[in-house]
C-alpha positions in Angstrom: 52.2 27.7 175.8 54.6 30.2 177.6 53.7 33.7 175.9 56.5 35.4 177.7 59.0 33.1 176.0 58.0 33.9 172.4 59.6 35.8 169.8 57.9 39.2 169.4 57.4 40.9 165.6 56.3 44.1 165.2 54.4 43.9 168.8 52.7 40.5 168.1 53.9 37.8 169.7 54.8 34.6 167.6 53.0 31.6 168.3 53.0 29.5 165.1 56.7 29.4 164.7 56.8 25.8 164.4 56.5 25.1 161.0 53.3 22.9 160.5 52.1 20.3 157.9 49.4 22.9 157.2 51.6 25.2 156.4 54.3 23.3 154.7 51.5 22.2 152.3 50.6 25.8 151.8 54.0 27.1 150.7 54.6 24.0 148.3 51.4 25.3 146.6 52.4 28.5 146.5 55.9 27.3 145.0 54.1 25.2 142.5 51.8 28.3 141.1 55.0 30.1 140.7 56.5 27.5 138.2 53.4 28.6 136.6 54.6 31.8 135.7 57.7 31.5 134.2 58.3 33.1 131.2 59.5 30.3 129.2 56.1 28.2 129.6 56.1 26.2 126.4 59.8 25.7 125.4 63.1 26.6 126.2 63.9 29.4 123.6 67.1 28.3 120.7 67.5 31.7 119.4 68.3 34.9 120.2 65.1 36.3 118.7 63.2 33.8 120.8 65.0 35.0 123.8 64.1 38.4 123.4 60.9 37.9 122.6 60.6 36.0 125.9 61.9 38.7 127.9 59.1 40.6 126.9 57.0 38.2 129.4 59.0 39.6 132.2 56.9 42.4 133.3 54.0 40.4 133.0 55.6 37.5 135.1 57.2 40.1 137.6 53.3 41.8 138.4 52.0 38.2 138.8 54.7 36.9 141.0 54.4 40.0 143.4 50.5 39.5 143.7 50.9 36.1 144.6 54.0 36.9 147.3 51.6 39.4 148.8 48.9 36.9 149.1 51.4 34.0 150.5 52.8 36.5 152.8 49.4 37.5 154.2 49.0 33.6 155.2 52.3 33.2 156.3 52.0 36.0 158.8 48.5 34.9 159.9 50.2 31.6 160.1 52.9 32.5 162.6 51.1 35.1 164.3 48.3 32.6 165.5 49.5 29.0 164.9 46.1 27.4 164.6 45.6 24.0 163.1 42.1 23.6 163.8 39.0 22.5 161.6 38.0 26.0 160.3 41.9 27.0 159.7 42.6 23.9 157.6 39.4 24.1 156.0 39.8 27.9 155.0 43.6 27.7 154.1 42.8 24.8 152.0 40.2 26.6 150.0 42.8 29.3 149.9 45.3 27.1 148.1 42.5 25.7 146.2 41.4 29.5 144.9 45.1 30.3 144.2 45.8 27.0 142.0 42.5 27.7 139.9 43.5 31.8 139.6 47.2 31.6 138.6 47.5 30.8 135.4 43.9 33.0 134.4 46.2 35.9 136.3 49.0 35.5 134.2 46.8 35.8 130.7 44.7 38.8 132.5 48.2 40.5 133.5 49.8 40.1 130.5 46.7 41.7 128.3 46.3 44.6 130.1 50.2 45.5 129.6 50.0 44.7 126.3 47.1 47.3 126.2 49.2 49.8 128.2 52.0 48.9 125.8 50.5 49.4 122.3 51.6 45.9 121.9 55.1 46.0 122.4 54.4 43.5 125.3 52.7 40.0 124.4 49.3 39.5 125.4 48.2 35.5 126.2 44.6 35.9 125.9 43.6 36.2 122.6 40.0 38.7 122.0 38.0 37.9 119.7 37.5 41.8 118.0 33.8 41.0 117.3 33.1 39.9 121.0 35.8 42.1 122.3 33.4 43.6 125.2 32.6 40.1 126.2 36.1 38.8 126.0 37.6 41.6 127.9 34.7 41.7 130.5 35.2 37.6 131.4 38.9 38.8 131.8 38.5 41.3 134.4 36.0 39.0 135.9 38.2 36.0 136.3 40.8 38.4 137.9 38.4 39.9 140.4 36.6 36.6 141.3 40.1 35.1 142.1 41.4 38.7 144.0 38.4 39.0 146.0 38.0 35.1 147.4 41.5 35.4 148.2 40.8 38.5 149.8 37.9 37.2 151.7 39.4 33.8 153.0 42.0 35.8 154.6 39.5 38.2 156.3 37.5 35.1 157.4 41.1 33.2 158.9 42.1 36.7 161.0 38.3 36.6 161.6 38.4 33.3 163.6 41.3 34.0 165.3 39.9 37.1 166.7 37.0 34.7 167.9 39.5 32.8 169.5 41.7 35.7 171.4 41.0 34.5 174.7 42.6 31.0 173.9 45.6 32.3 172.1 46.2 34.9 174.7 45.9 38.1 172.4 46.5 41.1 174.3 44.9 44.3 173.3 47.7 45.4 171.1 47.7 41.9 169.0 43.4 42.3 168.7 44.3 45.5 167.0 46.5 44.9 164.8 44.1 41.5 164.1 41.4 44.3 163.4 43.6 46.0 161.1 44.2 42.9 159.3 40.6 42.2 158.8 40.0 45.5 157.9 42.6 45.6 155.0 40.9 42.4 153.7 37.4 43.5 153.6 38.3 46.7 151.6 39.9 44.1 149.1 36.8 42.2 149.1 34.5 45.5 148.6 37.1 46.3 146.0 36.1 43.2 144.3 32.3 43.3 144.7 32.3 46.8 143.4 34.4 45.7 140.1 32.5 42.8 139.4 29.5 44.3 139.7 30.5 47.2 137.1 31.4 44.4 134.6 28.3 42.7 135.1 26.7 46.4 134.3 28.8 47.0 131.5 28.2 44.2 129.8 24.2 44.9 130.3 24.5 48.2 128.9 23.2 48.1 125.2 25.9 47.6 122.7 24.4 50.6 120.9 24.8 53.1 123.8 28.7 51.8 124.4 29.2 51.9 120.4 28.2 56.0 120.6 30.6 56.7 123.1 33.2 56.5 120.6 36.5 57.1 121.7 35.8 56.7 125.4 34.0 53.1 124.9 37.8 51.5 125.7 37.9 54.0 129.0 34.4 52.5 130.2 34.9 49.0 129.3 38.3 49.6 131.8 36.2 51.1 134.7 36.2 47.8 136.5 40.3 47.9 136.7 40.4 51.5 137.6 38.5 50.2 141.5 41.8 48.4 142.0 43.7 51.9 141.8 41.2 53.6 144.0 41.4 50.8 146.4 45.2 51.1 146.9 44.1 55.0 148.1 41.4 53.8 150.1 43.9 51.2 152.0 46.6 54.0 152.3 44.4 56.1 154.5 43.2 53.3 156.4 46.2 51.9 157.1 47.4 55.5 158.5 44.6 55.6 160.5 44.9 52.6 162.2 48.7 53.2 163.0 47.8 55.9 164.3 45.2 54.1 166.6 48.0 51.7 167.2 50.2 54.2 169.0 47.6 56.3 170.6 46.7 52.4 172.1 50.3 52.3 173.2 51.3 55.6 174.5 47.9 54.8 176.8 49.5 51.3 177.8 52.4 52.7 178.4 50.8 55.6 180.9 
């Protein structure tokens, strides 16, 4: 591979622009996952009232679509940058696909239930919650979302770490190693956020019911703490990304000098 002839994108030489069979399989699986998000999931609406009801599912579809696109984009970016097709890359990529295909439908249920709560029932929920066991049902939904999110982030972390271990064989320069380390750091933060969220759900389920009932109006807020972790994660990612960008600019300045 003649590195000097490779196309450069965002300072990274693209070693995997030739679409491989593995990448084609990944793209096809993600396309299939997207079909499971369509708003007309049972049958096409026959009346205007049914159409209006179906369109209330658009916000859930949009959020799920964005989340899946983010994970697809991260894997696509990894494939184009490194072009790896060895055994480790294949196993990790197939594991990534398996999680996506299992996670996609529970994802829609969890997102729709969250939006239904936030909208006061205006937006429909696809997750039925038993009032007698609302805490268990809610935490189950949170944990399903979190396990899927955490596994996908961890697999992207391992894919980028695998590429970095092959830096010499791939001919990665200092800037490309820095970008790869940044990707690893971002996925590590997402994975740790998922671990924290899962731990909070388990801790809430371990609380005595009397203690939670005694918190009164604060009970729903307390029960929702696992999902607030992701809001904090966004702030941490923003700070981390800013710090890494400044470090990259300094690295480029020193290389130019």
